[in-house]
Each structure stands twice: as structure tokens, then as C-alpha cells.
C-alpha positions in Angstrom: 0.1 0.0 0.0 2.8 2.7 0.4 4.0 1.9 -3.2 0.2 2.8 -4.3 0.7 6.0 -1.9 3.9 7.1 -3.1 2.9 6.2 -6.9 -0.1 8.6 -6.2 2.0 11.0 -4.6 4.6 11.1 -7.4 1.4 11.8 -9.9 0.2 14.8 -7.9 3.7 16.3 -7.5 4.5 15.8 -11.6 0.7 17.5 -12.3 1.9 20.2 -9.9 5.3 20.5 -11.8 3.9 20.3 -15.2 1.6 23.0 -14.7 4.1 25.3 -12.9 6.6 24.7 -15.7 4.2 25.4 -18.5 2.8 28.4 -16.6 5.9 30.1 -16.1 6.6 30.1 -19.5 3.3 31.5 -20.7 1.9 33.6 -17.8 3.6 36.8 -16.6 2.1 36.6 -13.1 2.7 32.6 -12.8 4.0 31.7 -9.6 7.8 30.7 -9.7 8.0 27.8 -7.3 11.4 27.0 -9.0 12.8 30.2 -7.6 12.0 29.6 -4.2 13.4 26.1 -4.3 16.6 27.8 -5.9 16.7 30.4 -3.4 16.2 27.5 -0.4 19.1 25.4 -1.8 21.4 28.3 -2.2 20.9 29.5 1.3 21.1 25.8 2.7 24.4 25.3 0.8 26.1 28.6 1.9 24.5 28.0 5.7 26.6 24.6 5.2 30.1 26.7 3.8 29.5 25.6 0.4 29.0 27.6 -2.9 25.6 26.7 -5.0 26.1 25.1 -8.4 25.7 27.5 -11.6 22.2 28.0 -12.4 21.2 25.4 -14.9 22.3 22.9 -12.3 20.5 24.8 -9.6 17.4 25.2 -11.5 17.5 21.4 -12.0 18.3 20.6 -8.5 15.4 22.7 -7.6 12.7 20.8 -9.8 14.1 17.6 -8.6 13.9 18.4 -5.1 10.3 19.7 -5.8 9.1 16.5 -7.3 10.6 14.3 -4.5 9.5 16.3 -1.5 5.8 16.9 -2.9 5.5 13.2 -4.1 6.0 12.4 -0.5 3.9 14.8 0.8 1.4 14.0 -1.4 1.7 10.5 -0.6 -0.3 11.1 2.6 -3.6 11.0 0.7 -2.8 7.1 1.3 -3.1 7.5 5.1 -6.7 6.9 5.6 -7.6 4.6 2.7 -9.2 4.9 -0.9 -12.7 6.4 0.0 -11.5 9.7 1.3 -8.2 9.9 -0.6 -9.6 12.9 -3.2 -10.8 15.0 -0.3 -7.6 14.3 1.8 -5.7 15.2 -1.4 -7.3 18.4 -1.7 -7.0 19.3 2.1 -3.4 18.3 2.0 -2.8 20.3 -1.3 -4.9 23.4 -0.2 -2.7 23.5 3.1 0.8 23.1 1.0 -0.8 26.1 -1.2 -1.4 28.3 1.6 2.1 27.8 3.2 3.6 28.0 -0.4 2.1 31.6 -0.1 2.5 32.3 3.5 5.7 31.0 4.5 8.4 32.1 2.0 8.8 35.6 3.6 9.0 34.8 7.1 11.7 32.0 5.9 14.1 34.9 4.4 13.2 33.5 0.7 10.9 36.6 -0.4 7.6 37.0 -1.4 7.4 37.8 -5.0 7.3 34.2 -6.6 4.4 33.1 -4.5 2.1 36.1 -4.1 3.7 38.8 -6.3 0.1 39.5 -7.5 -3.1 38.3 -6.0 -3.3 36.3 -9.4 0.0 34.7 -8.4 -1.2 33.8 -4.8 -4.5 32.3 -6.0 -2.7 30.3 -9.1 -0.1 28.7 -6.3 -3.3 27.7 -3.9 -5.3 26.2 -6.9 -2.3 24.6 -8.4 -1.0 22.9 -5.1 -4.8 22.0 -4.6 -4.7 20.4 -8.2 -1.6 18.5 -7.1 -3.5 16.9 -4.0 -6.5 16.1 -6.1 -4.5 14.3 -8.8 -2.5 12.4 -6.1 -5.8 11.1 -4.5 -7.4 10.4 -7.7 -4.6 8.2 -8.6 -4.3 6.8 -5.3 -8.0 5.6 -5.1 -7.6 4.4 -8.6 -4.9 2.2 -7.9 -6.1 0.8 -4.6 -9.4 -0.2 -6.2 -7.1 -2.5 -8.7 -5.9 -4.4 -5.8 
């Protein structure tokens, strides 16, 4: 069952990352969670006494980090069985989206990437919620095949 939960989580994380990456290329006010990831990685490396890698590698590391961490987070849809998975996924996504809007500033990562405009903040919350719903749907679907 853990594998099924991780598969759902990975599907949700992939959906979220795909939407973010497509939108950042097409919409002026799109959230830039990749920038937040780059900032977090660079800050962590500097705190450890290391220099961050050059931009292309830093961007790739941020995307991989997002996929891994969001996969693990969205895998929590499997915590209560398939019946409530979509609702749990939506709640997890909503919580993650609100956190992505409200926490970067106090964490020293800046507010622009996730709430530059009201539209940016709304997209951030909506897309994290979408990722959670996808995770829940995939988990429920895979559990139904067991």
C-alpha cells in the first residue's frame, strides 16, 4: 500500500510541477516555485559553507527537490484508505498552497515568487490543490485495482 500511496503522490507532484513549468513560460503572473526552490537550496548550501552550483544545475536541483518532496507529501493521501483520498488530497494541496504563499517571506526566501500579485497567490494555492486532487484520484484508482 505504501507503493500505491507513493505512486499517487508522485502523480500529484508531477501534475503540480508540469503546471508550474508550463505556466511560468506562458503567464506573466505565474508562480515561480522553482525560484523559491533555488533560493532555499542556495541558502542551505551557503549555511553549510558550500557554494551553490551554477544556474542551470541549481534549477534542475530545485525541480528534482520539488518532485521528491511533493511526492512524499502528497503520498499522505494514502493515510486513510481510498474512500477519502480525493478529499484528503484536496486538503493536503490546499494546506501546501497556503503554506507556499504565507511561509516564504518569514523564511527569508522572498514573497514575489508565490504572491507577487493576487493572481499569483491564487494560482499557487489552486495548483497545489490540483496536485493533491490528482494524488488522491490516482491513489484511489490504483487501490481499486488491488
